[in-house]
C-alpha positions as CSV (number, residue, x, y, z in Angstrom):
1,X,-6.4,-46.5,12.1
2,X,-6.6,-43.3,10.0
3,X,-9.7,-41.3,10.8
4,X,-11.7,-39.1,8.5
5,X,-11.9,-35.3,9.1
6,X,-14.9,-34.7,6.9
7,X,-17.6,-36.5,5.0
8,X,-19.7,-35.2,2.2
9,X,-19.8,-35.3,-1.6
10,X,-18.4,-33.9,-4.8
11,X,-21.0,-32.4,-7.2
12,X,-20.3,-31.7,-10.8
13,X,-23.1,-31.4,-13.3
14,X,-25.8,-33.9,-12.1
15,X,-23.2,-36.3,-10.8
16,X,-22.9,-36.6,-7.1
17,X,-20.0,-38.6,-5.6
18,X,-20.0,-39.4,-1.8
19,X,-16.5,-38.9,-0.4
20,X,-14.4,-38.7,2.8
21,X,-11.4,-36.5,3.5
22,X,-8.2,-37.6,5.2
23,X,-5.2,-35.5,6.1
24,X,-2.1,-36.1,3.9
25,X,0.5,-35.4,6.6
26,X,1.9,-38.0,9.0
27,X,2.6,-36.2,12.2
28,X,3.5,-39.3,14.2
29,X,7.3,-38.4,14.0
30,X,6.8,-34.7,15.0
31,X,8.6,-33.7,18.2
32,X,6.8,-31.3,20.5
33,X,8.5,-29.9,23.6
34,X,6.9,-28.9,26.8
35,X,8.1,-25.9,28.8
36,X,9.5,-26.6,32.2
37,X,10.7,-24.5,35.1
38,X,14.2,-24.9,36.5
39,X,13.0,-27.7,38.8
40,X,11.7,-29.6,35.8
41,X,8.0,-28.9,36.6
42,X,5.7,-28.4,33.6
43,X,4.5,-24.8,33.2
44,X,0.7,-24.3,33.2
45,X,-0.7,-21.4,31.1
46,X,-3.4,-19.3,32.5
47,X,-5.9,-16.8,30.9
48,X,-5.1,-13.7,32.9
49,X,-6.9,-10.4,33.2
50,X,-4.3,-7.7,34.0
51,X,-7.1,-5.2,34.9
52,X,-8.9,-7.3,37.5
53,X,-5.7,-9.3,38.3
54,X,-7.4,-12.7,38.2
55,X,-7.5,-15.9,36.2
56,X,-10.3,-16.0,33.7
57,X,-12.3,-19.1,33.2
58,X,-12.8,-20.5,29.7
59,X,-16.6,-20.0,29.9
60,X,-16.1,-16.3,30.4
61,X,-14.0,-15.7,27.3
62,X,-15.6,-14.0,24.3
63,X,-14.3,-13.0,20.9
64,X,-13.3,-9.4,20.5
65,X,-12.1,-7.3,17.5
66,X,-10.0,-4.3,18.3
67,X,-11.3,-1.2,16.4
68,X,-9.1,1.3,18.3
69,X,-6.5,1.0,21.0
70,X,-8.1,-0.9,24.0
71,X,-11.5,-0.6,22.3
72,X,-13.2,-3.8,21.1
73,X,-16.3,-5.0,19.4
74,X,-17.6,-8.1,21.1
75,X,-18.6,-10.8,18.6
76,X,-21.0,-13.5,20.0
77,X,-21.2,-17.0,18.7
78,X,-24.7,-16.3,17.4
79,X,-23.5,-13.3,15.5
80,X,-21.1,-15.4,13.5
81,X,-23.7,-18.1,13.0
82,X,-26.0,-15.5,11.3
83,X,-23.3,-14.7,8.6
84,X,-22.0,-18.3,8.2
85,X,-22.4,-19.7,4.7
86,X,-24.8,-22.6,4.6
87,X,-22.9,-25.8,4.9
88,X,-24.4,-28.3,2.5
89,X,-21.6,-30.9,3.0
90,X,-21.1,-30.7,-0.8
91,X,-18.0,-29.7,-2.7
92,X,-19.6,-27.8,-5.6
93,X,-17.4,-27.9,-8.7
94,X,-17.5,-24.5,-10.5
95,X,-15.1,-25.1,-13.3
96,X,-12.2,-27.2,-14.6
97,X,-8.8,-25.8,-15.5
98,X,-5.5,-27.1,-16.9
99,X,-3.6,-28.6,-14.0
100,X,-0.5,-26.4,-14.8
101,X,-2.6,-23.3,-14.1
102,X,-2.8,-24.3,-10.5
103,X,-0.1,-22.1,-8.9
104,X,1.4,-23.8,-5.8
105,X,1.5,-20.3,-4.2
106,X,-2.2,-20.5,-3.6
107,X,-2.2,-23.9,-2.0
108,X,-2.8,-23.8,1.8
109,X,-3.4,-27.5,2.9
110,X,-3.9,-30.8,1.2
111,X,-6.2,-33.8,1.9
112,X,-6.8,-37.2,0.4
113,X,-10.3,-37.7,-1.0
114,X,-11.6,-41.3,-0.7
115,X,-14.9,-42.7,-2.0
116,X,-17.6,-43.2,0.6
117,X,-20.1,-45.9,0.0
118,X,-20.9,-46.6,3.7
119,X,-24.3,-45.1,3.4
120,X,-25.2,-47.1,0.3
121,X,-24.6,-50.6,1.5
122,X,-24.0,-52.3,4.9
123,X,-20.8,-54.2,5.6
124,X,-22.8,-57.5,5.4
125,X,-24.2,-56.7,2.0
126,X,-20.8,-55.5,0.8
127,X,-19.3,-58.8,1.6
128,X,-22.1,-60.7,-0.1
129,X,-22.0,-58.5,-3.1
130,X,-18.6,-57.0,-3.7
131,X,-19.6,-55.5,-7.1
132,X,-18.8,-51.7,-7.3
133,X,-21.6,-49.3,-6.7
134,X,-22.6,-46.5,-9.0
135,X,-20.9,-44.1,-6.5
136,X,-17.7,-46.1,-6.7
137,X,-17.8,-45.9,-10.5
138,X,-18.4,-42.2,-10.4
139,X,-15.4,-41.7,-8.2
140,X,-13.2,-43.8,-10.5
141,X,-14.5,-42.0,-13.5
142,X,-13.5,-38.6,-12.0
143,X,-10.0,-39.9,-11.3
144,X,-9.6,-41.3,-14.8
145,X,-10.9,-38.2,-16.5
146,X,-8.7,-35.8,-14.5
147,X,-5.7,-38.0,-15.3
148,X,-6.5,-38.2,-19.0
149,X,-7.2,-34.5,-19.5
150,X,-4.6,-33.2,-17.0
151,X,-7.3,-31.0,-15.5
152,X,-8.0,-29.8,-12.0
153,X,-11.5,-29.0,-10.6
154,X,-12.1,-25.7,-8.8
155,X,-14.9,-25.5,-6.3
156,X,-16.2,-24.2,-3.0
157,X,-17.0,-26.0,0.3
158,X,-17.5,-25.3,4.0
159,X,-15.4,-27.6,6.0
160,X,-16.1,-28.3,9.7
161,X,-18.0,-25.1,10.4
162,X,-15.3,-22.9,9.0
163,X,-15.6,-20.2,6.4
164,X,-16.4,-21.0,2.8
165,X,-13.2,-22.4,1.3
166,X,-11.9,-22.2,-2.3
167,X,-10.6,-25.7,-3.2
168,X,-8.9,-27.5,-6.1
169,X,-9.3,-31.3,-6.8
170,X,-6.8,-33.2,-8.9
171,X,-6.0,-36.8,-9.7
172,X,-3.1,-38.3,-7.7
173,X,-2.0,-41.8,-8.4
174,X,-5.1,-44.0,-7.9
175,X,-7.2,-41.4,-6.1
176,X,-8.0,-37.7,-5.7
177,X,-6.4,-34.9,-3.7
178,X,-8.1,-31.8,-2.4
179,X,-6.1,-28.6,-1.9
180,X,-7.6,-25.7,0.1
181,X,-6.6,-22.5,-1.6
182,X,-6.0,-19.0,-0.5
183,X,-8.1,-16.3,-2.1
184,X,-6.3,-13.8,-4.3
185,X,-6.7,-11.0,-1.7
186,X,-4.9,-13.2,0.9
187,X,-1.7,-13.3,-1.2
188,X,0.7,-10.4,-0.9
189,X,1.5,-8.9,-4.3
190,X,5.0,-9.4,-5.5
191,X,5.2,-5.6,-5.9
192,X,5.2,-5.4,-2.0
193,X,8.7,-6.8,-2.0
194,X,10.8,-3.7,-2.6
195,X,14.0,-5.7,-3.3
196,X,12.2,-7.1,-6.3
197,X,9.8,-4.4,-7.4
198,X,12.3,-1.5,-7.1
199,X,15.4,-3.3,-8.3
200,X,17.1,-2.5,-11.6
201,X,17.2,-5.6,-13.8
202,X,20.8,-6.1,-14.9
203,X,21.4,-7.1,-18.5
204,X,22.2,-10.8,-19.2
205,X,24.4,-11.4,-22.2
206,X,24.0,-14.4,-24.5
207,X,27.0,-16.3,-23.0
208,X,25.7,-16.0,-19.5
209,X,22.3,-17.2,-20.6
210,X,23.7,-20.1,-22.5
211,X,25.9,-21.3,-19.6
212,X,22.9,-20.9,-17.3
213,X,20.8,-23.1,-19.5
214,X,23.6,-25.7,-19.6
215,X,23.9,-25.7,-15.8
216,X,20.2,-26.3,-15.4
217,X,20.3,-29.1,-17.8
218,X,23.3,-30.6,-16.0
219,X,21.4,-30.5,-12.7
220,X,18.2,-31.9,-14.1
221,X,17.1,-35.4,-13.0
222,X,15.2,-37.6,-15.5
223,X,12.9,-38.7,-12.7
224,X,12.2,-36.9,-9.5
225,X,12.4,-39.3,-6.5
226,X,11.5,-37.4,-3.3
227,X,12.4,-40.5,-1.3
228,X,16.1,-39.6,-1.9
229,X,15.6,-36.7,0.5
230,X,15.1,-37.0,4.3
231,X,14.9,-34.8,7.3
232,X,18.4,-35.0,8.8
233,X,17.6,-32.6,11.6
234,X,14.7,-34.8,12.8
235,X,17.0,-37.9,12.6
236,X,19.6,-36.2,14.8
237,X,17.0,-34.8,17.2
238,X,15.6,-38.3,17.7
239,X,19.1,-39.7,18.4
240,X,19.7,-36.8,20.9
241,X,16.5,-37.5,22.8
242,X,17.2,-41.2,23.0
243,X,20.7,-40.6,24.2
244,X,19.5,-38.1,26.9
245,X,16.8,-40.5,28.0
246,X,19.5,-43.1,28.6
247,X,21.7,-40.6,30.5
248,X,24.3,-40.4,27.7
249,X,25.8,-37.3,26.2
250,X,25.7,-37.1,22.4
251,X,28.2,-34.8,20.8
252,X,27.2,-33.3,17.5
253,X,30.0,-31.9,15.5
254,X,28.5,-29.4,13.1
255,X,30.5,-27.3,10.7
256,X,28.8,-24.2,9.3
257,X,30.3,-23.1,6.0
258,X,29.8,-19.6,5.0
259,X,28.7,-19.4,1.3
260,X,31.3,-17.7,-0.9
261,X,30.2,-14.6,-2.7
262,X,30.2,-15.0,-6.5
263,X,32.7,-12.5,-7.9
264,X,32.9,-13.8,-11.5
265,X,29.6,-15.1,-12.9
266,X,31.0,-16.7,-16.0
267,X,33.8,-18.5,-14.0
268,X,31.2,-19.7,-11.4
269,X,29.0,-21.1,-14.1
270,X,31.8,-22.9,-15.9
271,X,33.1,-24.4,-12.6
272,X,29.5,-25.5,-11.8
273,X,29.3,-27.4,-15.1
274,X,32.3,-29.5,-14.0
275,X,30.4,-30.8,-11.0
276,X,28.8,-34.3,-11.4
277,X,25.1,-34.3,-12.5
278,X,22.3,-35.7,-10.3
279,X,21.9,-38.7,-12.5
280,X,25.6,-39.7,-12.1
281,X,25.4,-39.2,-8.3
282,X,22.3,-41.4,-8.1
283,X,23.9,-44.1,-10.2
284,X,26.9,-44.1,-7.8
285,X,24.5,-44.5,-4.8
286,X,22.9,-47.6,-6.5
287,X,26.3,-49.1,-7.2
C-alpha cells in the first residue's frame, strides 16, 4: 500500500482542491549496504565528543552554526519555530506559465498529486453514492485545463514542517505532478564554470553545422519510450548478491573502452551518419 506523505489543498482563485501527495520514486529495488568489521559484525555509529572523550546522547545534541573556527551560535528548536512560515496546508498558486518555460535545472523532487475526498464523504456513503464530488470535478478540471493550455502552475507551500518551498504543478497523464523547485539563488551561475565562461568559442562553418543537424536528425526517435532503457548495473548487482548468498562465485567480464579523441570533425560527422538510426534499431528489436 502506497502511503501519502502530505495532505492539504491546491488553491487558485476561489477554487480549493483537497489533495494528497505521493512520492514518484519506487525505492523497493534500491540496494543499501551495511558496513561490517573484518569479523562480519555490523558497525555501530556513535555521536562522539572529542573534547570530553565520551559518547553524546541524542537528547543532548543541539543545532549549531559555525561563525568562526570552533565558534558556534546555538540555535534552539523554539528559535526556528519563531521564524517558520505559517503552514496553512495549502499550495497557493501564484501564477501560470507556459510548460516549456519550466527549466528542469530548477527541479529538485517530484510528487504525484491525487484528489482527496476522504473528508467530504465516508466510505459507506461513497459506496452508496459513487457520483463525483465537486472536489473531484475541480481536480479533473485542473488536469484538463493544464493539458489543454500546456501550462504549469507556480506556487508556494510548506511541506512537513520544512521551509517554504517554491513548487510547480503540471498535468501528467490522468493526474497532476508537483515539482519542488530550487530558488534562483540556490543555482550556481553558468559563469562560475570557468571552462565555459572563459573559453574562446571556435567558429563553426556551414558544412559542420549542416552535418551536425543531419546527425541529430538521424539520431532522433519519433517517439521517446523510456522503457527501452534499464539499469544494467543494478541488474548485475542483484545477480551478484544472489550468487554470493548461494555460495557461488560470479565472474563479471567487463571491458572498458577508452573513447577515441576526435581528430577530424568533418570525418567523424560523416562516419556517424552511416550508423543506423534509433528507429531502425528499434524496428530490428521488434522483429
